[in-house]
N, CA, C and O atoms as a GROMACS GRO file, in nm:
protein
  576
    1MET      N    1   0.201  -1.892  -0.501
    1MET     CA    2   0.205  -1.831  -0.454
    1MET      C    3   0.334  -1.877  -0.356
    1MET      O    4   0.409  -1.808  -0.287
    2LEU      N    5   0.328  -2.010  -0.375
    2LEU     CA    6   0.455  -2.118  -0.272
    2LEU      C    7   0.569  -2.037  -0.264
    2LEU      O    8   0.628  -2.018  -0.158
    3ARG      N    9   0.624  -1.957  -0.441
    3ARG     CA   10   0.765  -1.884  -0.464
    3ARG      C   11   0.772  -1.798  -0.293
    3ARG      O   12   0.852  -1.798  -0.200
    4ASN      N   13   0.679  -1.751  -0.312
    4ASN     CA   14   0.646  -1.583  -0.177
    4ASN      C   15   0.694  -1.604  -0.030
    4ASN      O   16   0.630  -1.630   0.072
    5PRO      N   17   0.811  -1.586  -0.051
    5PRO     CA   18   0.871  -1.570   0.117
    5PRO      C   19   0.859  -1.566   0.206
    5PRO      O   20   0.934  -1.618   0.288
    6ALA      N   21   0.710  -1.471   0.242
    6ALA     CA   22   0.688  -1.327   0.367
    6ALA      C   23   0.524  -1.537   0.328
    6ALA      O   24   0.547  -1.625   0.411
    7ILE      N   25   0.433  -1.565   0.250
    7ILE     CA   26   0.443  -1.692   0.299
    7ILE      C   27   0.506  -1.792   0.450
    7ILE      O   28   0.437  -1.835   0.542
    8TYR      N   29   0.681  -1.809   0.428
    8TYR     CA   30   0.696  -1.846   0.492
    8TYR      C   31   0.764  -1.818   0.610
    8TYR      O   32   0.816  -1.902   0.683
    9ALA      N   33   0.762  -1.627   0.637
    9ALA     CA   34   0.802  -1.572   0.703
    9ALA      C   35   0.734  -1.534   0.847
    9ALA      O   36   0.777  -1.537   0.963
   10LEU      N   37   0.572  -1.485   0.771
   10LEU     CA   38   0.478  -1.529   0.858
   10LEU      C   39   0.443  -1.611   0.911
   10LEU      O   40   0.344  -1.628   0.840
   11PRO      N   41   0.434  -1.706   1.000
   11PRO     CA   42   0.447  -1.844   1.133
   11PRO      C   43   0.589  -1.818   1.150
   11PRO      O   44   0.620  -1.860   1.262
   12LEU      N   45   0.675  -1.774   1.100
   12LEU     CA   46   0.860  -1.789   1.182
   12LEU      C   47   0.807  -1.685   1.204
   12LEU      O   48   0.701  -1.722   1.253
   13GLY      N   49   0.805  -1.551   1.202
   13GLY     CA   50   0.788  -1.463   1.305
   13GLY      C   51   0.662  -1.421   1.397
   13GLY      O   52   0.673  -1.352   1.498
   14LEU      N   53   0.512  -1.485   1.335
   14LEU     CA   54   0.440  -1.507   1.477
   14LEU      C   55   0.508  -1.606   1.567
   14LEU      O   56   0.448  -1.618   1.674
   15ALA      N   57   0.643  -1.700   1.553
   15ALA     CA   58   0.617  -1.804   1.621
   15ALA      C   59   0.785  -1.727   1.725
   15ALA      O   60   0.808  -1.782   1.833
   16ALA      N   61   0.847  -1.652   1.696
   16ALA     CA   62   0.958  -1.617   1.679
   16ALA      C   63   0.873  -1.505   1.827
   16ALA      O   64   0.925  -1.514   1.938
   17SER      N   65   0.756  -1.416   1.811
   17SER     CA   66   0.699  -1.306   1.872
   17SER      C   67   0.649  -1.420   2.018
   17SER      O   68   0.701  -1.394   2.126
   18GLN      N   69   0.561  -1.524   2.011
   18GLN     CA   70   0.530  -1.566   2.106
   18GLN      C   71   0.617  -1.678   2.169
   18GLN      O   72   0.554  -1.744   2.252
   19PHE      N   73   0.694  -1.701   2.158
   19PHE     CA   74   0.799  -1.778   2.203
   19PHE      C   75   0.936  -1.679   2.237
   19PHE      O   76   1.032  -1.742   2.281
   20HIS      N   77   0.955  -1.512   2.219
   20HIS     CA   78   0.991  -1.418   2.342
   20HIS      C   79   1.141  -1.510   2.260
   20HIS      O   80   1.190  -1.587   2.343
   21TRP      N   81   1.213  -1.514   2.124
   21TRP     CA   82   1.276  -1.584   2.017
   21TRP      C   83   1.369  -1.461   1.985
   21TRP      O   84   1.349  -1.390   1.887
   22VAL      N   85   1.507  -1.433   2.104
   22VAL     CA   86   1.560  -1.321   1.997
   22VAL      C   87   1.711  -1.425   1.883
   22VAL      O   88   1.755  -1.540   1.883
   23LEU      N   89   1.739  -1.297   1.803
   23LEU     CA   90   1.831  -1.344   1.757
   23LEU      C   91   2.000  -1.305   1.702
   23LEU      O   92   2.043  -1.195   1.666
   24PRO      N   93   2.038  -1.375   1.707
   24PRO     CA   94   2.186  -1.302   1.711
   24PRO      C   95   2.220  -1.154   1.692
   24PRO      O   96   2.182  -1.113   1.582
   25THR      N   97   2.274  -1.076   1.758
   25THR     CA   98   2.352  -0.907   1.732
   25THR      C   99   2.363  -0.894   1.574
   25THR      O  100   2.292  -0.814   1.512
   26PRO      N  101   2.468  -0.991   1.504
   26PRO     CA  102   2.491  -0.988   1.362
   26PRO      C  103   2.413  -1.041   1.306
   26PRO      O  104   2.431  -1.025   1.185
   27LEU      N  105   2.302  -1.119   1.334
   27LEU     CA  106   2.229  -1.172   1.209
   27LEU      C  107   2.092  -0.999   1.240
   27LEU      O  108   2.073  -0.935   1.137
   28MET      N  109   2.035  -0.957   1.341
   28MET     CA  110   1.935  -0.903   1.417
   28MET      C  111   2.023  -0.715   1.347
   28MET      O  112   1.941  -0.628   1.316
   29ARG      N  113   2.128  -0.692   1.338
   29ARG     CA  114   2.193  -0.619   1.255
   29ARG      C  115   2.188  -0.597   1.028
   29ARG      O  116   2.239  -0.501   0.969
   30GLY      N  117   2.140  -0.674   0.984
   30GLY     CA  118   2.198  -0.741   0.902
   30GLY      C  119   2.076  -0.740   0.872
   30GLY      O  120   2.058  -0.718   0.752
   31LEU      N  121   1.986  -0.756   0.931
   31LEU     CA  122   1.852  -0.786   0.889
   31LEU      C  123   1.751  -0.650   0.883
   31LEU      O  124   1.646  -0.639   0.821
   32GLU      N  125   1.857  -0.497   1.015
   32GLU     CA  126   1.819  -0.450   1.041
   32GLU      C  127   1.817  -0.274   0.849
   32GLU      O  128   1.748  -0.185   0.798
   33MET      N  129   1.926  -0.333   0.842
   33MET     CA  130   2.006  -0.306   0.739
   33MET      C  131   1.877  -0.302   0.650
   33MET      O  132   1.798  -0.210   0.633
   34LEU      N  133   1.877  -0.423   0.599
   34LEU     CA  134   1.795  -0.487   0.534
   34LEU      C  135   1.652  -0.395   0.479
   34LEU      O  136   1.610  -0.343   0.376
   35SER      N  137   1.611  -0.415   0.623
   35SER     CA  138   1.517  -0.391   0.558
   35SER      C  139   1.546  -0.210   0.552
   35SER      O  140   1.601  -0.186   0.444
   36ARG      N  141   1.538  -0.154   0.586
   36ARG     CA  142   1.623  -0.010   0.554
   36ARG      C  143   1.638   0.029   0.463
   36ARG      O  144   1.625   0.151   0.464
   37ALA      N  145   1.674  -0.032   0.320
   37ALA     CA  146   1.663  -0.068   0.180
   37ALA      C  147   1.555  -0.088   0.114
   37ALA      O  148   1.544  -0.037   0.003
   38ALA      N  149   1.418  -0.195   0.187
   38ALA     CA  150   1.322  -0.207   0.112
   38ALA      C  151   1.311  -0.098   0.011
   38ALA      O  152   1.326  -0.105  -0.111
   39VAL      N  153   1.263   0.068   0.137
   39VAL     CA  154   1.140   0.144   0.134
   39VAL      C  155   1.197   0.180  -0.037
   39VAL      O  156   1.137   0.129  -0.131
   40PRO      N  157   1.323   0.278  -0.061
   40PRO     CA  158   1.444   0.312  -0.132
   40PRO      C  159   1.443   0.209  -0.267
   40PRO      O  160   1.460   0.242  -0.385
   41THR      N  161   1.415   0.073  -0.210
   41THR     CA  162   1.494   0.017  -0.323
   41THR      C  163   1.341   0.015  -0.415
   41THR      O  164   1.324   0.029  -0.536
   42MET      N  165   1.213  -0.014  -0.271
   42MET     CA  166   1.085   0.057  -0.364
   42MET      C  167   1.068   0.106  -0.443
   42MET      O  168   1.026   0.063  -0.550
   43LEU      N  169   1.105   0.252  -0.402
   43LEU     CA  170   1.081   0.324  -0.524
   43LEU      C  171   1.181   0.346  -0.655
   43LEU      O  172   1.158   0.388  -0.768
   44ILE      N  173   1.315   0.292  -0.583
   44ILE     CA  174   1.337   0.265  -0.798
   44ILE      C  175   1.258   0.180  -0.838
   44ILE      O  176   1.187   0.235  -0.922
   45VAL      N  177   1.242   0.122  -0.831
   45VAL     CA  178   1.132  -0.058  -0.949
   45VAL      C  179   1.041   0.080  -0.938
   45VAL      O  180   1.069   0.136  -1.044
   46LEU      N  181   0.977   0.139  -0.890
   46LEU     CA  182   0.872   0.245  -0.931
   46LEU      C  183   0.828   0.414  -0.981
   46LEU      O  184   0.741   0.501  -0.986
   47GLY      N  185   0.964   0.376  -1.010
   47GLY     CA  186   1.096   0.485  -1.148
   47GLY      C  187   1.086   0.471  -1.258
   47GLY      O  188   1.062   0.542  -1.355
   48MET      N  189   1.122   0.307  -1.225
   48MET     CA  190   1.134   0.261  -1.331
   48MET      C  191   1.048   0.218  -1.430
   48MET      O  192   1.081   0.214  -1.548
   49GLN      N  193   0.905   0.175  -1.374
   49GLN     CA  194   0.807   0.171  -1.488
   49GLN      C  195   0.740   0.253  -1.479
   49GLN      O  196   0.641   0.225  -1.548
   50LEU      N  197   0.723   0.386  -1.413
   50LEU     CA  198   0.746   0.503  -1.470
   50LEU      C  199   0.837   0.541  -1.526
   50LEU      O  200   0.884   0.642  -1.474
   51ALA      N  201   0.876   0.514  -1.591
   51ALA     CA  202   0.969   0.585  -1.658
   51ALA      C  203   0.905   0.517  -1.775
   51ALA      O  204   0.877   0.606  -1.855
   52VAL      N  205   0.859   0.369  -1.837
   52VAL     CA  206   0.861   0.338  -1.887
   52VAL      C  207   0.645   0.287  -1.929
   52VAL      O  208   0.574   0.194  -1.968
   53LEU      N  209   0.640   0.417  -1.886
   53LEU     CA  210   0.484   0.375  -1.875
   53LEU      C  211   0.385   0.427  -2.032
   53LEU      O  212   0.400   0.543  -2.069
   54PRO      N  213   0.315   0.358  -2.091
   54PRO     CA  214   0.283   0.416  -2.190
   54PRO      C  215   0.170   0.532  -2.184
   54PRO      O  216   0.126   0.544  -2.070
   55PHE      N  217   0.133   0.590  -2.246
   55PHE     CA  218   0.045   0.694  -2.299
   55PHE      C  219  -0.044   0.636  -2.329
   55PHE      O  220  -0.133   0.720  -2.328
   56ASP      N  221  -0.097   0.522  -2.364
   56ASP     CA  222  -0.298   0.483  -2.433
   56ASP      C  223  -0.355   0.570  -2.351
   56ASP      O  224  -0.330   0.552  -2.232
   57ARG      N  225  -0.409   0.638  -2.372
   57ARG     CA  226  -0.571   0.652  -2.319
   57ARG      C  227  -0.703   0.632  -2.267
   57ARG      O  228  -0.788   0.701  -2.211
   58SER      N  229  -0.686   0.475  -2.320
   58SER     CA  230  -0.742   0.423  -2.251
   58SER      C  231  -0.661   0.322  -2.064
   58SER      O  232  -0.692   0.259  -1.963
   59TYR      N  233  -0.508   0.404  -2.172
   59TYR     CA  234  -0.438   0.315  -2.018
   59TYR      C  235  -0.497   0.389  -1.885
   59TYR      O  236  -0.558   0.325  -1.799
   60TRP      N  237  -0.483   0.476  -1.878
   60TRP     CA  238  -0.552   0.618  -1.876
   60TRP      C  239  -0.616   0.670  -1.793
   60TRP      O  240  -0.607   0.759  -1.709
   61LYS      N  241  -0.743   0.533  -1.863
   61LYS     CA  242  -0.848   0.585  -1.832
   61LYS      C  243  -0.888   0.512  -1.701
   61LYS      O  244  -0.970   0.554  -1.620
   62LEU      N  245  -0.787   0.345  -1.690
   62LEU     CA  246  -0.830   0.238  -1.622
   62LEU      C  247  -0.755   0.299  -1.468
   62LEU      O  248  -0.795   0.294  -1.351
   63ILE      N  249  -0.601   0.369  -1.547
   63ILE     CA  250  -0.597   0.370  -1.417
   63ILE      C  251  -0.695   0.530  -1.356
   63ILE      O  252  -0.703   0.534  -1.233
   64GLY      N  253  -0.738   0.606  -1.404
   64GLY     CA  254  -0.801   0.743  -1.322
   64GLY      C  255  -0.861   0.677  -1.247
   64GLY      O  256  -0.859   0.715  -1.130
   65LEU      N  257  -0.964   0.512  -1.291
   65LEU     CA  258  -1.076   0.482  -1.288
   65LEU      C  259  -0.982   0.378  -1.074
   65LEU      O  260  -1.005   0.377  -0.953
   66ALA      N  261  -0.915   0.337  -1.144
   66ALA     CA  262  -0.889   0.288  -1.024
   66ALA      C  263  -0.838   0.370  -0.916
   66ALA      O  264  -0.861   0.337  -0.800
   67SER      N  265  -0.773   0.473  -0.944
   67SER     CA  266  -0.797   0.661  -0.787
   67SER      C  267  -0.828   0.615  -0.780
   67SER      O  268  -0.785   0.509  -0.735
   68ALA      N  269  -1.021   0.650  -0.836
   68ALA     CA  270  -1.092   0.686  -0.806
   68ALA      C  271  -1.127   0.579  -0.673
   68ALA      O  272  -1.107   0.580  -0.551
   69VAL      N  273  -1.157   0.535  -0.723
   69VAL     CA  274  -1.152   0.357  -0.642
   69VAL      C  275  -1.089   0.376  -0.529
   69VAL      O  276  -1.123   0.375  -0.411
   70ARG      N  277  -0.999   0.391  -0.582
   70ARG     CA  278  -0.893   0.400  -0.392
   70ARG      C  279  -0.893   0.506  -0.290
   70ARG      O  280  -0.876   0.490  -0.169
   71LEU      N  281  -0.908   0.589  -0.339
   71LEU     CA  282  -0.932   0.752  -0.284
   71LEU      C  283  -1.083   0.827  -0.286
   71LEU      O  284  -1.116   0.943  -0.259
   72VAL      N  285  -1.165   0.702  -0.333
   72VAL     CA  286  -1.324   0.822  -0.336
   72VAL      C  287  -1.430   0.646  -0.241
   72VAL      O  288  -1.492   0.654  -0.134
   73LEU      N  289  -1.417   0.531  -0.317
   73LEU     CA  290  -1.537   0.500  -0.354
   73LEU      C  291  -1.436   0.394  -0.166
   73LEU      O  292  -1.520   0.347  -0.089
   74ALA      N  293  -1.342   0.381  -0.139
   74ALA     CA  294  -1.324   0.300  -0.059
   74ALA      C  295  -1.334   0.399   0.072
   74ALA      O  296  -1.457   0.392   0.072
   75PRO      N  297  -1.322   0.439   0.123
   75PRO     CA  298  -1.340   0.561   0.245
   75PRO      C  299  -1.470   0.607   0.296
   75PRO      O  300  -1.493   0.646   0.410
   76VAL      N  301  -1.595   0.594   0.150
   76VAL     CA  302  -1.704   0.586   0.210
   76VAL      C  303  -1.810   0.427   0.235
   76VAL      O  304  -1.922   0.418   0.285
   77LEU      N  305  -1.727   0.324   0.182
   77LEU     CA  306  -1.736   0.164   0.138
   77LEU      C  307  -1.682   0.195   0.351
   77LEU      O  308  -1.768   0.180   0.438
   78ALA      N  309  -1.538   0.234   0.386
   78ALA     CA  310  -1.504   0.173   0.475
   78ALA      C  311  -1.579   0.334   0.621
   78ALA      O  312  -1.554   0.321   0.741
   79ALA      N  313  -1.643   0.434   0.580
   79ALA     CA  314  -1.727   0.507   0.635
   79ALA      C  315  -1.872   0.373   0.631
   79ALA      O  316  -1.829   0.304   0.723
   80LEU      N  317  -1.967   0.321   0.598
   80LEU     CA  318  -2.049   0.304   0.527
   80LEU      C  319  -2.066   0.156   0.681
   80LEU      O  320  -2.157   0.134   0.763
   81LEU      N  321  -1.936   0.089   0.657
   81LEU     CA  322  -1.872   0.031   0.760
   81LEU      C  323  -1.865   0.004   0.861
   81LEU      O  324  -1.901  -0.107   0.898
   82THR      N  325  -1.795   0.132   0.978
   82THR     CA  326  -1.826   0.162   1.097
   82THR      C  327  -1.906   0.155   1.104
   82THR      O  328  -1.897   0.038   1.141
   83ILE      N  329  -2.078   0.184   1.106
   83ILE     CA  330  -2.135   0.183   1.128
   83ILE      C  331  -2.215   0.043   1.239
   83ILE      O  332  -2.246   0.060   1.357
   84PRO      N  333  -2.236  -0.115   1.140
   84PRO     CA  334  -2.251  -0.158   1.154
   84PRO      C  335  -2.166  -0.241   1.283
   84PRO      O  336  -2.223  -0.313   1.366
   85LEU      N  337  -2.056  -0.220   1.280
   85LEU     CA  338  -1.943  -0.254   1.312
   85LEU      C  339  -1.912  -0.157   1.527
   85LEU      O  340  -1.842  -0.190   1.623
   86GLY      N  341  -2.006  -0.044   1.504
   86GLY     CA  342  -2.045  -0.008   1.571
   86GLY      C  343  -1.883   0.178   1.644
   86GLY      O  344  -1.877   0.265   1.730
   87LEU      N  345  -1.811   0.133   1.544
   87LEU     CA  346  -1.685   0.149   1.538
   87LEU      C  347  -1.736   0.299   1.565
   87LEU      O  348  -1.817   0.325   1.477
   88THR      N  349  -1.717   0.426   1.667
   88THR     CA  350  -1.723   0.586   1.714
   88THR      C  351  -1.600   0.626   1.744
   88THR      O  352  -1.494   0.565   1.759
   89GLY      N  353  -1.645   0.783   1.753
   89GLY     CA  354  -1.456   0.832   1.800
   89GLY      C  355  -1.300   0.856   1.734
   89GLY      O  356  -1.296   0.854   1.611
   90VAL      N  357  -1.201   0.873   1.789
   90VAL     CA  358  -1.104   0.800   1.724
   90VAL      C  359  -1.040   0.703   1.611
   90VAL      O  360  -0.972   0.690   1.509
   91PRO      N  361  -1.124   0.643   1.722
   91PRO     CA  362  -1.137   0.508   1.585
   91PRO      C  363  -1.212   0.487   1.467
   91PRO      O  364  -1.148   0.415   1.390
   92ARG      N  365  -1.300   0.513   1.431
   92ARG     CA  366  -1.430   0.592   1.334
   92ARG      C  367  -1.337   0.611   1.202
   92ARG      O  368  -1.338   0.566   1.088
   93GLN      N  369  -1.232   0.726   1.298
   93GLN     CA  370  -1.248   0.933   1.206
   93GLN      C  371  -1.061   0.753   1.137
   93GLN      O  372  -1.044   0.729   1.017
   94VAL      N  373  -0.989   0.691   1.230
   94VAL     CA  374  -0.892   0.611   1.217
   94VAL      C  375  -0.926   0.515   1.048
   94VAL      O  376  -0.836   0.513   0.964
   95SER      N  377  -1.016   0.468   1.030
   95SER     CA  378  -1.028   0.327   0.947
   95SER      C  379  -1.073   0.432   0.811
   95SER      O  380  -1.050   0.406   0.693
   96ILE      N  381  -1.137   0.544   0.861
   96ILE     CA  382  -1.146   0.621   0.742
   96ILE      C  383  -1.098   0.618   0.639
   96ILE      O  384  -1.118   0.605   0.519
   97LEU      N  385  -1.007   0.638   0.733
   97LEU     CA  386  -0.848   0.744   0.654
   97LEU      C  387  -0.846   0.640   0.611
   97LEU      O  388  -0.911   0.587   0.521
   98GLU      N  389  -0.732   0.592   0.704
   98GLU     CA  390  -0.693   0.417   0.651
   98GLU      C  391  -0.712   0.435   0.517
   98GLU      O  392  -0.644   0.512   0.448
   99ALA      N  393  -0.795   0.372   0.480
   99ALA     CA  394  -0.905   0.276   0.375
   99ALA      C  395  -0.924   0.399   0.307
   99ALA      O  396  -1.033   0.403   0.250
  100ALA      N  397  -0.819   0.552   0.288
  100ALA     CA  398  -0.843   0.714   0.167
  100ALA      C  399  -0.674   0.714   0.183
  100ALA      O  400  -0.616   0.822   0.189
  101VAL      N  401  -0.625   0.632   0.186
  101VAL     CA  402  -0.493   0.653   0.114
  101VAL      C  403  -0.404   0.575  -0.003
  101VAL      O  404  -0.430   0.467  -0.055
  102PRO      N  405  -0.283   0.669  -0.030
  102PRO     CA  406  -0.349   0.645  -0.195
  102PRO      C  407  -0.261   0.425  -0.217
  102PRO      O  408  -0.241   0.341  -0.130
  103ALA      N  409  -0.246   0.422  -0.314
  103ALA     CA  410  -0.184   0.270  -0.368
  103ALA      C  411  -0.110   0.317  -0.258
  103ALA      O  412  -0.097   0.415  -0.185
  104ALA      N  413  -0.054   0.168  -0.288
  104ALA     CA  414   0.125   0.170  -0.184
  104ALA      C  415   0.209   0.109  -0.290
  104ALA      O  416   0.204   0.018  -0.372
  105VAL      N  417   0.276   0.190  -0.254
  105VAL     CA  418   0.499   0.145  -0.339
  105VAL      C  419   0.456   0.031  -0.344
  105VAL      O  420   0.397   0.025  -0.453
  106THR      N  421   0.445  -0.106  -0.272
  106THR     CA  422   0.428  -0.308  -0.188
  106THR      C  423   0.363  -0.343  -0.346
  106THR      O  424   0.417  -0.415  -0.430
  107ALA      N  425   0.224  -0.265  -0.359
  107ALA     CA  426   0.144  -0.305  -0.487
  107ALA      C  427   0.214  -0.335  -0.619
  107ALA      O  428   0.212  -0.435  -0.690
  108ASN      N  429   0.295  -0.190  -0.635
  108ASN     CA  430   0.411  -0.167  -0.752
  108ASN      C  431   0.472  -0.325  -0.725
  108ASN      O  432   0.460  -0.436  -0.778
  109ILE      N  433   0.534  -0.273  -0.626
  109ILE     CA  434   0.598  -0.394  -0.600
  109ILE      C  435   0.588  -0.607  -0.642
  109ILE      O  436   0.620  -0.710  -0.701
  110ILE      N  437   0.517  -0.534  -0.549
  110ILE     CA  438   0.376  -0.737  -0.626
  110ILE      C  439   0.349  -0.756  -0.765
  110ILE      O  440   0.357  -0.873  -0.804
  111ALA      N  441   0.309  -0.637  -0.881
  111ALA     CA  442   0.331  -0.633  -0.987
  111ALA      C  443   0.420  -0.726  -1.029
  111ALA      O  444   0.420  -0.849  -1.040
  112SER      N  445   0.509  -0.620  -1.053
  112SER     CA  446   0.661  -0.654  -1.153
  112SER      C  447   0.675  -0.764  -1.132
  112SER      O  448   0.719  -0.820  -1.233
  113ARG      N  449   0.653  -0.867  -1.006
  113ARG     CA  450   0.807  -0.958  -0.965
  113ARG      C  451   0.647  -1.057  -1.038
  113ARG      O  452   0.705  -1.117  -1.128
  114TYR      N  453   0.510  -1.098  -1.047
  114TYR     CA  454   0.437  -1.153  -1.061
  114TYR      C  455   0.411  -1.109  -1.248
  114TYR      O  456   0.327  -1.182  -1.301
  115ASP      N  457   0.453  -1.039  -1.310
  115ASP     CA  458   0.409  -0.983  -1.378
  115ASP      C  459   0.265  -0.960  -1.439
  115ASP      O  460   0.244  -0.979  -1.559
  116THR      N  461   0.129  -0.900  -1.317
  116THR     CA  462   0.049  -0.889  -1.377
  116THR      C  463   0.108  -0.713  -1.364
  116THR      O  464   0.204  -0.671  -1.299
  117GLU      N  465   0.020  -0.646  -1.439
  117GLU     CA  466   0.040  -0.556  -1.455
  117GLU      C  467   0.093  -0.429  -1.377
  117GLU      O  468   0.040  -0.347  -1.302
  118PRO      N  469   0.249  -0.452  -1.435
  118PRO     CA  470   0.294  -0.375  -1.349
  118PRO      C  471   0.289  -0.202  -1.418
  118PRO      O  472   0.348  -0.135  -1.333
  119ASN      N  473   0.249  -0.121  -1.516
  119ASN     CA  474   0.277  -0.080  -1.543
  119ASN      C  475   0.127   0.000  -1.569
  119ASN      O  476   0.107   0.077  -1.663
  120LEU      N  477   0.072  -0.019  -1.511
  120LEU     CA  478  -0.094  -0.017  -1.458
  120LEU      C  479  -0.121   0.020  -1.305
  120LEU      O  480  -0.190   0.113  -1.263
  121VAL      N  481  -0.035  -0.096  -1.218
  121VAL     CA  482   0.045  -0.031  -1.067
  121VAL      C  483   0.070   0.078  -1.062
  121VAL      O  484   0.003   0.174  -1.023
  122ALA      N  485   0.216   0.066  -1.118
  122ALA     CA  486   0.263   0.212  -1.127
  122ALA      C  487   0.232   0.290  -1.121
  122ALA      O  488   0.259   0.392  -1.057
  123GLY      N  489   0.186   0.270  -1.165
  123GLY     CA  490   0.069   0.459  -1.264
  123GLY      C  491  -0.060   0.522  -1.119
  123GLY      O  492  -0.084   0.617  -1.044
  124THR      N  493  -0.108   0.384  -1.156
  124THR     CA  494  -0.170   0.403  -1.018
  124THR      C  495  -0.140   0.511  -0.869
  124THR      O  496  -0.166   0.622  -0.822
  125VAL      N  497  -0.068   0.384  -0.843
  125VAL     CA  498  -0.018   0.430  -0.768
  125VAL      C  499   0.018   0.647  -0.731
  125VAL      O  500  -0.018   0.722  -0.641
  126LEU      N  501   0.114   0.668  -0.876
  126LEU     CA  502   0.116   0.742  -0.855
  126LEU      C  503   0.021   0.848  -0.843
  126LEU      O  504   0.010   0.924  -0.747
  127VAL      N  505  -0.049   0.848  -0.953
  127VAL     CA  506  -0.188   0.927  -0.988
  127VAL      C  507  -0.264   0.944  -0.856
  127VAL      O  508  -0.303   1.055  -0.820
  128SER      N  509  -0.286   0.837  -0.789
  128SER     CA  510  -0.320   0.788  -0.642
  128SER      C  511  -0.364   0.903  -0.536
  128SER      O  512  -0.457   0.957  -0.477
  129SER      N  513  -0.126   0.895  -0.574
  129SER     CA  514  -0.035   0.989  -0.480
  129SER      C  515  -0.085   1.182  -0.474
  129SER      O  516  -0.124   1.281  -0.412
  130LEU      N  517  -0.024   1.094  -0.634
  130LEU     CA  518  -0.113   1.274  -0.618
  130LEU      C  519  -0.248   1.394  -0.592
  130LEU      O  520  -0.253   1.514  -0.562
  131LEU      N  521  -0.371   1.263  -0.630
  131LEU     CA  522  -0.432   1.333  -0.534
  131LEU      C  523  -0.486   1.335  -0.509
  131LEU      O  524  -0.581   1.410  -0.534
  132SER      N  525  -0.467   1.198  -0.383
  132SER     CA  526  -0.407   1.246  -0.283
  132SER      C  527  -0.408   1.315  -0.176
  132SER      O  528  -0.452   1.297  -0.062
  133LEU      N  529  -0.335   1.424  -0.247
  133LEU     CA  530  -0.338   1.549  -0.183
  133LEU      C  531  -0.457   1.693  -0.028
  133LEU      O  532  -0.474   1.758   0.075
  134VAL      N  533  -0.489   1.639  -0.155
  134VAL     CA  534  -0.631   1.693  -0.225
  134VAL      C  535  -0.750   1.599  -0.126
  134VAL      O  536  -0.796   1.656  -0.027
  135THR      N  537  -0.774   1.520  -0.143
  135THR     CA  538  -0.908   1.428  -0.069
  135THR      C  539  -0.809   1.360   0.040
  135THR      O  540  -0.884   1.292   0.112
  136ILE      N  541  -0.734   1.353   0.066
  136ILE     CA  542  -0.651   1.328   0.214
  136ILE      C  543  -0.710   1.496   0.310
  136ILE      O  544  -0.758   1.516   0.422
  137THR      N  545  -0.681   1.563   0.223
  137THR     CA  546  -0.658   1.723   0.334
  137THR      C  547  -0.845   1.727   0.338
  137THR      O  548  -0.904   1.786   0.428
  138PHE      N  549  -0.932   1.642   0.204
  138PHE     CA  550  -1.105   1.705   0.229
  138PHE      C  551  -1.109   1.626   0.308
  138PHE      O  552  -1.068   1.676   0.413
  139LEU      N  553  -1.134   1.532   0.321
  139LEU     CA  554  -1.154   1.463   0.386
  139LEU      C  555  -1.118   1.506   0.573
  139LEU      O  556  -1.204   1.551   0.649
  140LEU      N  557  -1.007   1.483   0.604
  140LEU     CA  558  -0.980   1.503   0.749
  140LEU      C  559  -1.002   1.663   0.728
  140LEU      O  560  -0.903   1.732   0.750
  141SER      N  561  -1.119   1.729   0.688
  141SER     CA  562  -1.091   1.794   0.718
  141SER      C  563  -1.285   1.873   0.749
  141SER      O  564  -1.346   1.960   0.811
  142LEU      N  565  -1.306   1.728   0.625
  142LEU     CA  566  -1.482   1.660   0.738
  142LEU      C  567  -1.535   1.656   0.825
  142LEU      O  568  -1.630   1.707   0.885
  143MET      N  569  -1.374   1.502   0.838
  143MET     CA  570  -1.402   1.451   0.950
  143MET      C  571  -1.363   1.535   1.098
  143MET      O  572  -1.399   1.485   1.204
  144HIS      N  573  -1.316   1.614   1.097
  144HIS     CA  574  -1.250   1.721   1.183
  144HIS      C  575  -1.318   1.831   1.242
  144HIS      O  576  -1.256   1.912   1.311
   0.00000   0.00000   0.00000
């Protein structure tokens, strides 16, 4: 965990925000360029993982289970949590919808970095993203 740069970036970012630090323009430009390259780079890594995804039936069952938990169970739990938290209206809807989004590409990057079932995570990102077209549409129609 200590080799993860985000561990060090978080307190530094909070301090920069708190003390209103301004980075020099050349450094800021470089960081902005890197930030714009992050998503395309993550998508390339995801594609590489999907290219070698095994077609083992038990593997696909795990991907289906993970996708179901992410797309069905998570929004149900979020809806139940809005009751004791007293959320109503738009904040309630946003909370539930936020819980219903598919698995993120960032999860695949982390799984690849730490070699913790990156193919399983890549498959879950793919399947949950495809299924979310149906589940989020259904959820939005329920909340409307």
